N, CA, C and O atoms as a Tripos MOL2 file, in Angstrom:
@<TRIPOS>MOLECULE
protein
  212   211    53     0     0
PROTEIN
NO_CHARGES

@<TRIPOS>ATOM
      1 N          -8.6790   -7.8200  -17.7530 N.3       1 UNK1
      2 CA         -8.1930   -7.2550  -16.5040 C.3       1 UNK1
      3 C          -6.6810   -7.0750  -16.5550 C.2       1 UNK1
      4 O          -6.1540   -6.1230  -15.9790 O.2       1 UNK1
      5 N          -5.9960   -7.9510  -17.2160 N.am      2 UNK2
      6 CA         -4.5370   -7.8850  -17.2060 C.3       2 UNK2
      7 C          -3.9580   -7.1980  -18.4320 C.2       2 UNK2
      8 O          -2.8710   -6.6250  -18.3630 O.2       2 UNK2
      9 N          -4.6590   -7.2450  -19.5370 N.am      3 UNK3
     10 CA         -4.0860   -6.7360  -20.7780 C.3       3 UNK3
     11 C          -4.4860   -5.3070  -21.0900 C.2       3 UNK3
     12 O          -4.0600   -4.7620  -22.1080 O.2       3 UNK3
     13 N          -5.2820   -4.6930  -20.2530 N.am      4 UNK4
     14 CA         -5.7640   -3.3480  -20.5370 C.3       4 UNK4
     15 C          -4.7090   -2.2810  -20.3780 C.2       4 UNK4
     16 O          -4.8100   -1.2270  -21.0060 O.2       4 UNK4
     17 N          -3.6990   -2.5170  -19.5620 N.am      5 UNK5
     18 CA         -2.6580   -1.5300  -19.3590 C.3       5 UNK5
     19 C          -2.9440   -0.5570  -18.2360 C.2       5 UNK5
     20 O          -2.0830    0.2540  -17.8940 O.2       5 UNK5
     21 N          -4.1330   -0.6160  -17.6520 N.am      6 UNK6
     22 CA         -4.4790    0.2440  -16.5220 C.3       6 UNK6
     23 C          -5.2310   -0.5880  -15.4910 C.2       6 UNK6
     24 O          -5.7400   -1.6660  -15.8010 O.2       6 UNK6
     25 N          -5.2960   -0.0960  -14.3020 N.am      7 UNK7
     26 CA         -6.0720   -0.7570  -13.2630 C.3       7 UNK7
     27 C          -5.2120   -1.5870  -12.3350 C.2       7 UNK7
     28 O          -4.0200   -1.7890  -12.5670 O.2       7 UNK7
     29 N          -5.8500   -2.0640  -11.2750 N.am      8 UNK8
     30 CA         -5.1050   -2.7800  -10.2480 C.3       8 UNK8
     31 C          -4.6950   -4.1780  -10.7040 C.2       8 UNK8
     32 O          -3.6670   -4.6930  -10.2650 O.2       8 UNK8
     33 N          -5.4780   -4.7890  -11.5660 N.am      9 UNK9
     34 CA         -5.1080   -6.1090  -12.0800 C.3       9 UNK9
     35 C          -3.8300   -6.0580  -12.8930 C.2       9 UNK9
     36 O          -2.9450   -6.8970  -12.7290 O.2       9 UNK9
     37 N          -3.7360   -5.0720  -13.7680 N.am     10 UNK10
     38 CA         -2.5130   -4.9080  -14.5480 C.3      10 UNK10
     39 C          -1.3420   -4.5540  -13.6550 C.2      10 UNK10
     40 O          -0.2290   -5.0330  -13.8680 O.2      10 UNK10
     41 N          -1.5850   -3.7160  -12.6510 N.am     11 UNK11
     42 CA         -0.5200   -3.3150  -11.7360 C.3      11 UNK11
     43 C           0.0310   -4.5150  -10.9730 C.2      11 UNK11
     44 O           1.2450   -4.6580  -10.8330 O.2      11 UNK11
     45 N          -0.8550   -5.3760  -10.4800 N.am     12 UNK12
     46 CA         -0.4080   -6.5770   -9.7660 C.3      12 UNK12
     47 C           0.3990   -7.4720  -10.7050 C.2      12 UNK12
     48 O           1.4510   -7.9840  -10.3230 O.2      12 UNK12
     49 N          -0.0840   -7.6600  -11.9210 N.am     13 UNK13
     50 CA          0.6260   -8.5030  -12.8820 C.3      13 UNK13
     51 C           2.0000   -7.9190  -13.2240 C.2      13 UNK13
     52 O           2.9830   -8.6530  -13.3320 O.2      13 UNK13
     53 N           2.0600   -6.6140  -13.3910 N.am     14 UNK14
     54 CA          3.3250   -5.9560  -13.6970 C.3      14 UNK14
     55 C           4.2990   -6.0830  -12.5260 C.2      14 UNK14
     56 O           5.4860   -6.3400  -12.7280 O.2      14 UNK14
     57 N           3.8020   -5.9030  -11.3140 N.am     15 UNK15
     58 CA          4.6690   -6.0450  -10.1400 C.3      15 UNK15
     59 C           5.1020   -7.4930   -9.9460 C.2      15 UNK15
     60 O           6.2100   -7.7430   -9.4720 O.2      15 UNK15
     61 N           4.2570   -8.4420  -10.3010 N.am     16 UNK16
     62 CA          4.6320   -9.8560  -10.2380 C.3      16 UNK16
     63 C           5.7730  -10.1400  -11.2120 C.2      16 UNK16
     64 O           6.7240  -10.8450  -10.8750 O.2      16 UNK16
     65 N           5.6740   -9.5960  -12.4040 N.am     17 UNK17
     66 CA          6.7420   -9.7770  -13.3840 C.3      17 UNK17
     67 C           8.0370   -9.0890  -12.9660 C.2      17 UNK17
     68 O           9.1230   -9.5380  -13.3330 O.2      17 UNK17
     69 N           7.9330   -8.0040  -12.2030 N.am     18 UNK18
     70 CA          9.1160   -7.2930  -11.7160 C.3      18 UNK18
     71 C           9.6090   -7.8420  -10.3770 C.2      18 UNK18
     72 O          10.5970   -7.3470   -9.8340 O.2      18 UNK18
     73 N           8.9350   -8.8550   -9.8410 N.am     19 UNK19
     74 CA          9.2790   -9.4900   -8.5580 C.3      19 UNK19
     75 C           9.2870   -8.4960   -7.4030 C.2      19 UNK19
     76 O          10.1580   -8.5480   -6.5350 O.2      19 UNK19
     77 N           8.3160   -7.5950   -7.4000 N.am     20 UNK20
     78 CA          8.1820   -6.6070   -6.3300 C.3      20 UNK20
     79 C           7.0730   -7.0710   -5.3850 C.2      20 UNK20
     80 O           5.9120   -6.6880   -5.5300 O.2      20 UNK20
     81 N           7.4550   -7.8970   -4.4230 N.am     21 UNK21
     82 CA          6.4810   -8.5420   -3.5310 C.3      21 UNK21
     83 C           5.7930   -7.5300   -2.6230 C.2      21 UNK21
     84 O           4.6190   -7.7000   -2.2960 O.2      21 UNK21
     85 N           6.4880   -6.4970   -2.2170 N.am     22 UNK22
     86 CA          5.8910   -5.5010   -1.3210 C.3      22 UNK22
     87 C           4.6810   -4.8330   -1.9720 C.2      22 UNK22
     88 O           3.6630   -4.6220   -1.3130 O.2      22 UNK22
     89 N           4.7820   -4.5030   -3.2450 N.am     23 UNK23
     90 CA          3.6550   -3.8740   -3.9370 C.3      23 UNK23
     91 C           2.5090   -4.8540   -4.1560 C.2      23 UNK23
     92 O           1.3460   -4.4530   -4.1710 O.2      23 UNK23
     93 N           2.8210   -6.1170   -4.3230 N.am     24 UNK24
     94 CA          1.7760   -7.1350   -4.4700 C.3      24 UNK24
     95 C           0.9880   -7.2680   -3.1720 C.2      24 UNK24
     96 O          -0.2370   -7.3930   -3.2040 O.2      24 UNK24
     97 N           1.6660   -7.2420   -2.0450 N.am     25 UNK25
     98 CA          0.9880   -7.3280   -0.7470 C.3      25 UNK25
     99 C           0.1160   -6.0960   -0.5210 C.2      25 UNK25
    100 O          -0.9950   -6.2090   -0.0020 O.2      25 UNK25
    101 N           0.6100   -4.9270   -0.9060 N.am     26 UNK26
    102 CA         -0.2020   -3.7090   -0.8020 C.3      26 UNK26
    103 C          -1.4620   -3.8460   -1.6470 C.2      26 UNK26
    104 O          -2.5500   -3.4770   -1.2060 O.2      26 UNK26
    105 N          -1.3200   -4.3710   -2.8520 N.am     27 UNK27
    106 CA         -2.4800   -4.5500   -3.7370 C.3      27 UNK27
    107 C          -3.4750   -5.5220   -3.1390 C.2      27 UNK27
    108 O          -4.6820   -5.3210   -3.2710 O.2      27 UNK27
    109 N          -3.0020   -6.5720   -2.4850 N.am     28 UNK28
    110 CA         -3.9070   -7.5270   -1.8480 C.3      28 UNK28
    111 C          -4.7220   -6.8380   -0.7610 C.2      28 UNK28
    112 O          -5.9270   -7.0630   -0.6500 O.2      28 UNK28
    113 N          -4.0720   -6.0040    0.0380 N.am     29 UNK29
    114 CA         -4.7980   -5.2790    1.0800 C.3      29 UNK29
    115 C          -5.7780   -4.2660    0.4880 C.2      29 UNK29
    116 O          -6.8700   -4.0830    1.0250 O.2      29 UNK29
    117 N          -5.4090   -3.6170   -0.5930 N.am     30 UNK30
    118 CA         -6.3140   -2.6590   -1.2450 C.3      30 UNK30
    119 C          -7.5420   -3.3750   -1.7870 C.2      30 UNK30
    120 O          -8.6660   -2.9120   -1.5920 O.2      30 UNK30
    121 N          -7.3380   -4.5010   -2.4660 N.am     31 UNK31
    122 CA         -8.4630   -5.2690   -3.0050 C.3      31 UNK31
    123 C          -9.3460   -5.7770   -1.8700 C.2      31 UNK31
    124 O         -10.5710   -5.7270   -1.9810 O.2      31 UNK31
    125 N          -8.7580   -6.2600   -0.7920 N.am     32 UNK32
    126 CA         -9.5330   -6.7340    0.3520 C.3      32 UNK32
    127 C         -10.3290   -5.6240    1.0140 C.2      32 UNK32
    128 O         -11.4870   -5.8250    1.3800 O.2      32 UNK32
    129 N          -9.7200   -4.4500    1.1710 N.am     33 UNK33
    130 CA        -10.4100   -3.3160    1.7920 C.3      33 UNK33
    131 C         -11.5810   -2.8570    0.9390 C.2      33 UNK33
    132 O         -12.6650   -2.5880    1.4560 O.2      33 UNK33
    133 N         -11.3650   -2.7690   -0.3510 N.am     34 UNK34
    134 CA        -12.4600   -2.3740   -1.2480 C.3      34 UNK34
    135 C         -13.5850   -3.4060   -1.1950 C.2      34 UNK34
    136 O         -14.7610   -3.0440   -1.1950 O.2      34 UNK34
    137 N         -13.2280   -4.6830   -1.1520 N.am     35 UNK35
    138 CA        -14.2420   -5.7360   -1.0530 C.3      35 UNK35
    139 C         -15.0460   -5.6430    0.2270 C.2      35 UNK35
    140 O         -16.2680   -5.7910    0.2080 O.2      35 UNK35
    141 N         -14.3650   -5.3960    1.3460 N.am     36 UNK36
    142 CA        -15.0820   -5.2600    2.6150 C.3      36 UNK36
    143 C         -15.9790   -4.0380    2.6370 C.2      36 UNK36
    144 O         -17.0910   -4.1010    3.1610 O.2      36 UNK36
    145 N         -15.5180   -2.9260    2.0770 N.am     37 UNK37
    146 CA        -16.3540   -1.7210    2.0220 C.3      37 UNK37
    147 C         -17.5800   -1.9300    1.1400 C.2      37 UNK37
    148 O         -18.6740   -1.4800    1.4810 O.2      37 UNK37
    149 N         -17.4040   -2.6100    0.0070 N.am     38 UNK38
    150 CA        -18.5530   -2.8950   -0.8500 C.3      38 UNK38
    151 C         -19.5330   -3.8440   -0.1720 C.2      38 UNK38
    152 O         -20.7460   -3.6790   -0.2950 O.2      38 UNK38
    153 N         -19.0110   -4.8360    0.5440 N.am     39 UNK39
    154 CA        -19.9070   -5.7470    1.2630 C.3      39 UNK39
    155 C         -20.6860   -5.0040    2.3350 C.2      39 UNK39
    156 O         -21.8900   -5.2130    2.4850 O.2      39 UNK39
    157 N         -20.0100   -4.1360    3.0850 N.am     40 UNK40
    158 CA        -20.6840   -3.3540    4.1330 C.3      40 UNK40
    159 C         -21.7720   -2.4710    3.5210 C.2      40 UNK40
    160 O         -22.8780   -2.3850    4.0560 O.2      40 UNK40
    161 N         -21.4600   -1.8190    2.4030 N.am     41 UNK41
    162 CA        -22.4350   -0.9310    1.7650 C.3      41 UNK41
    163 C         -23.6370   -1.7140    1.2500 C.2      41 UNK41
    164 O         -24.7770   -1.2800    1.4190 O.2      41 UNK41
    165 N         -23.3980   -2.8460    0.6330 N.am     42 UNK42
    166 CA        -24.5170   -3.6300    0.0990 C.3      42 UNK42
    167 C         -25.3470   -4.2700    1.2050 C.2      42 UNK42
    168 O         -26.5640   -4.3990    1.0660 O.2      42 UNK42
    169 N         -24.7080   -4.6720    2.3000 N.am     43 UNK43
    170 CA        -25.4660   -5.2290    3.4270 C.3      43 UNK43
    171 C         -26.3380   -4.1590    4.0800 C.2      43 UNK43
    172 O         -27.4770   -4.4390    4.4540 O.2      43 UNK43
    173 N         -25.8250   -2.9520    4.2190 N.am     44 UNK44
    174 CA        -26.6510   -1.8870    4.7930 C.3      44 UNK44
    175 C         -27.7890   -1.5150    3.8510 C.2      44 UNK44
    176 O         -28.8870   -1.1930    4.3070 O.2      44 UNK44
    177 N         -27.5460   -1.5550    2.5600 N.am     45 UNK45
    178 CA        -28.6140   -1.2980    1.5880 C.3      45 UNK45
    179 C         -29.6640   -2.3980    1.6390 C.2      45 UNK45
    180 O         -30.8580   -2.1120    1.5540 O.2      45 UNK45
    181 N         -29.2470   -3.6350    1.7750 N.am     46 UNK46
    182 CA        -30.1960   -4.7570    1.8700 C.3      46 UNK46
    183 C         -31.0090   -4.6780    3.1430 C.2      46 UNK46
    184 O         -32.2030   -4.9780    3.1230 O.2      46 UNK46
    185 N         -30.3970   -4.2790    4.2620 N.am     47 UNK47
    186 CA        -31.1550   -4.1190    5.5060 C.3      47 UNK47
    187 C         -32.1750   -3.0040    5.3960 C.2      47 UNK47
    188 O         -33.2580   -3.0810    5.9760 O.2      47 UNK47
    189 N         -31.8300   -1.9790    4.6580 N.am     48 UNK48
    190 CA        -32.7500   -0.8480    4.4840 C.3      48 UNK48
    191 C         -33.9870   -1.2520    3.6960 C.2      48 UNK48
    192 O         -35.0740   -0.7370    3.9580 O.2      48 UNK48
    193 N         -33.8480   -2.1560    2.7410 N.am     49 UNK49
    194 CA        -34.9630   -2.5440    1.8940 C.3      49 UNK49
    195 C         -35.5810   -3.8850    2.2790 C.2      49 UNK49
    196 O         -36.4460   -4.3840    1.5580 O.2      49 UNK49
    197 N         -35.1630   -4.4790    3.3900 N.am     50 UNK50
    198 CA        -35.7530   -5.7620    3.7990 C.3      50 UNK50
    199 C         -37.1210   -5.5230    4.4530 C.2      50 UNK50
    200 O         -37.3930   -4.4360    4.9620 O.2      50 UNK50
    201 N         -37.9690   -6.5480    4.4310 N.am     51 UNK51
    202 CA        -39.3180   -6.4390    4.9460 C.3      51 UNK51
    203 C         -39.4910   -7.1090    6.2840 C.2      51 UNK51
    204 O         -40.6220   -7.3800    6.6870 O.2      51 UNK51
    205 N         -38.4190   -7.3860    6.9840 N.am     52 UNK52
    206 CA        -38.5060   -8.0290    8.2980 C.3      52 UNK52
    207 C         -38.9610   -7.0220    9.3410 C.2      52 UNK52
    208 O         -38.6390   -5.8370    9.2630 O.2      52 UNK52
    209 N         -39.7170   -7.5110   10.3190 N.am     53 UNK53
    210 CA        -40.1910   -6.6250   11.3850 C.3      53 UNK53
    211 C         -39.1960   -6.5170   12.5040 C.2      53 UNK53
    212 O         -39.4400   -5.8100   13.4810 O.2      53 UNK53
@<TRIPOS>BOND
     1     1     2 1
     2     2     3 1
     3     3     4 2
     4     3     5 am
     5     5     6 1
     6     6     7 1
     7     7     8 2
     8     7     9 am
     9     9    10 1
    10    10    11 1
    11    11    12 2
    12    11    13 am
    13    13    14 1
    14    14    15 1
    15    15    16 2
    16    15    17 am
    17    17    18 1
    18    18    19 1
    19    19    20 2
    20    19    21 am
    21    21    22 1
    22    22    23 1
    23    23    24 2
    24    23    25 am
    25    25    26 1
    26    26    27 1
    27    27    28 2
    28    27    29 am
    29    29    30 1
    30    30    31 1
    31    31    32 2
    32    31    33 am
    33    33    34 1
    34    34    35 1
    35    35    36 2
    36    35    37 am
    37    37    38 1
    38    38    39 1
    39    39    40 2
    40    39    41 am
    41    41    42 1
    42    42    43 1
    43    43    44 2
    44    43    45 am
    45    45    46 1
    46    46    47 1
    47    47    48 2
    48    47    49 am
    49    49    50 1
    50    50    51 1
    51    51    52 2
    52    51    53 am
    53    53    54 1
    54    54    55 1
    55    55    56 2
    56    55    57 am
    57    57    58 1
    58    58    59 1
    59    59    60 2
    60    59    61 am
    61    61    62 1
    62    62    63 1
    63    63    64 2
    64    63    65 am
    65    65    66 1
    66    66    67 1
    67    67    68 2
    68    67    69 am
    69    69    70 1
    70    70    71 1
    71    71    72 2
    72    71    73 am
    73    73    74 1
    74    74    75 1
    75    75    76 2
    76    75    77 am
    77    77    78 1
    78    78    79 1
    79    79    80 2
    80    79    81 am
    81    81    82 1
    82    82    83 1
    83    83    84 2
    84    83    85 am
    85    85    86 1
    86    86    87 1
    87    87    88 2
    88    87    89 am
    89    89    90 1
    90    90    91 1
    91    91    92 2
    92    91    93 am
    93    93    94 1
    94    94    95 1
    95    95    96 2
    96    95    97 am
    97    97    98 1
    98    98    99 1
    99    99   100 2
   100    99   101 am
   101   101   102 1
   102   102   103 1
   103   103   104 2
   104   103   105 am
   105   105   106 1
   106   106   107 1
   107   107   108 2
   108   107   109 am
   109   109   110 1
   110   110   111 1
   111   111   112 2
   112   111   113 am
   113   113   114 1
   114   114   115 1
   115   115   116 2
   116   115   117 am
   117   117   118 1
   118   118   119 1
   119   119   120 2
   120   119   121 am
   121   121   122 1
   122   122   123 1
   123   123   124 2
   124   123   125 am
   125   125   126 1
   126   126   127 1
   127   127   128 2
   128   127   129 am
   129   129   130 1
   130   130   131 1
   131   131   132 2
   132   131   133 am
   133   133   134 1
   134   134   135 1
   135   135   136 2
   136   135   137 am
   137   137   138 1
   138   138   139 1
   139   139   140 2
   140   139   141 am
   141   141   142 1
   142   142   143 1
   143   143   144 2
   144   143   145 am
   145   145   146 1
   146   146   147 1
   147   147   148 2
   148   147   149 am
   149   149   150 1
   150   150   151 1
   151   151   152 2
   152   151   153 am
   153   153   154 1
   154   154   155 1
   155   155   156 2
   156   155   157 am
   157   157   158 1
   158   158   159 1
   159   159   160 2
   160   159   161 am
   161   161   162 1
   162   162   163 1
   163   163   164 2
   164   163   165 am
   165   165   166 1
   166   166   167 1
   167   167   168 2
   168   167   169 am
   169   169   170 1
   170   170   171 1
   171   171   172 2
   172   171   173 am
   173   173   174 1
   174   174   175 1
   175   175   176 2
   176   175   177 am
   177   177   178 1
   178   178   179 1
   179   179   180 2
   180   179   181 am
   181   181   182 1
   182   182   183 1
   183   183   184 2
   184   183   185 am
   185   185   186 1
   186   186   187 1
   187   187   188 2
   188   187   189 am
   189   189   190 1
   190   190   191 1
   191   191   192 2
   192   191   193 am
   193   193   194 1
   194   194   195 1
   195   195   196 2
   196   195   197 am
   197   197   198 1
   198   198   199 1
   199   199   200 2
   200   199   201 am
   201   201   202 1
   202   202   203 1
   203   203   204 2
   204   203   205 am
   205   205   206 1
   206   206   207 1
   207   207   208 2
   208   207   209 am
   209   209   210 1
   210   210   211 1
   211   211   212 2
@<TRIPOS>SUBSTRUCTURE
     1 UNK1         2 RESIDUE 1 A UNK
     2 UNK2         6 RESIDUE 1 A UNK
     3 UNK3        10 RESIDUE 1 A UNK
     4 UNK4        14 RESIDUE 1 A UNK
     5 UNK5        18 RESIDUE 1 A UNK
     6 UNK6        22 RESIDUE 1 A UNK
     7 UNK7        26 RESIDUE 1 A UNK
     8 UNK8        30 RESIDUE 1 A UNK
     9 UNK9        34 RESIDUE 1 A UNK
    10 UNK10       38 RESIDUE 1 A UNK
    11 UNK11       42 RESIDUE 1 A UNK
    12 UNK12       46 RESIDUE 1 A UNK
    13 UNK13       50 RESIDUE 1 A UNK
    14 UNK14       54 RESIDUE 1 A UNK
    15 UNK15       58 RESIDUE 1 A UNK
    16 UNK16       62 RESIDUE 1 A UNK
    17 UNK17       66 RESIDUE 1 A UNK
    18 UNK18       70 RESIDUE 1 A UNK
    19 UNK19       74 RESIDUE 1 A UNK
    20 UNK20       78 RESIDUE 1 A UNK
    21 UNK21       82 RESIDUE 1 A UNK
    22 UNK22       86 RESIDUE 1 A UNK
    23 UNK23       90 RESIDUE 1 A UNK
    24 UNK24       94 RESIDUE 1 A UNK
    25 UNK25       98 RESIDUE 1 A UNK
    26 UNK26      102 RESIDUE 1 A UNK
    27 UNK27      106 RESIDUE 1 A UNK
    28 UNK28      110 RESIDUE 1 A UNK
    29 UNK29      114 RESIDUE 1 A UNK
    30 UNK30      118 RESIDUE 1 A UNK
    31 UNK31      122 RESIDUE 1 A UNK
    32 UNK32      126 RESIDUE 1 A UNK
    33 UNK33      130 RESIDUE 1 A UNK
    34 UNK34      134 RESIDUE 1 A UNK
    35 UNK35      138 RESIDUE 1 A UNK
    36 UNK36      142 RESIDUE 1 A UNK
    37 UNK37      146 RESIDUE 1 A UNK
    38 UNK38      150 RESIDUE 1 A UNK
    39 UNK39      154 RESIDUE 1 A UNK
    40 UNK40      158 RESIDUE 1 A UNK
    41 UNK41      162 RESIDUE 1 A UNK
    42 UNK42      166 RESIDUE 1 A UNK
    43 UNK43      170 RESIDUE 1 A UNK
    44 UNK44      174 RESIDUE 1 A UNK
    45 UNK45      178 RESIDUE 1 A UNK
    46 UNK46      182 RESIDUE 1 A UNK
    47 UNK47      186 RESIDUE 1 A UNK
    48 UNK48      190 RESIDUE 1 A UNK
    49 UNK49      194 RESIDUE 1 A UNK
    50 UNK50      198 RESIDUE 1 A UNK
    51 UNK51      202 RESIDUE 1 A UNK
    52 UNK52      206 RESIDUE 1 A UNK
    53 UNK53      210 RESIDUE 1 A UNK
């Protein structure tokens, strides 16, 4: 995740090394938003395929 040279993990690590806290906070919000969207999508998919009446 960190040594690939691309992606958000490398970007956060690079900004940490450059002491750019504002970009690190932005990355935290981006990761959190993506996580919440994935959780919402998977929960709606699970509700669609559940067998509850």
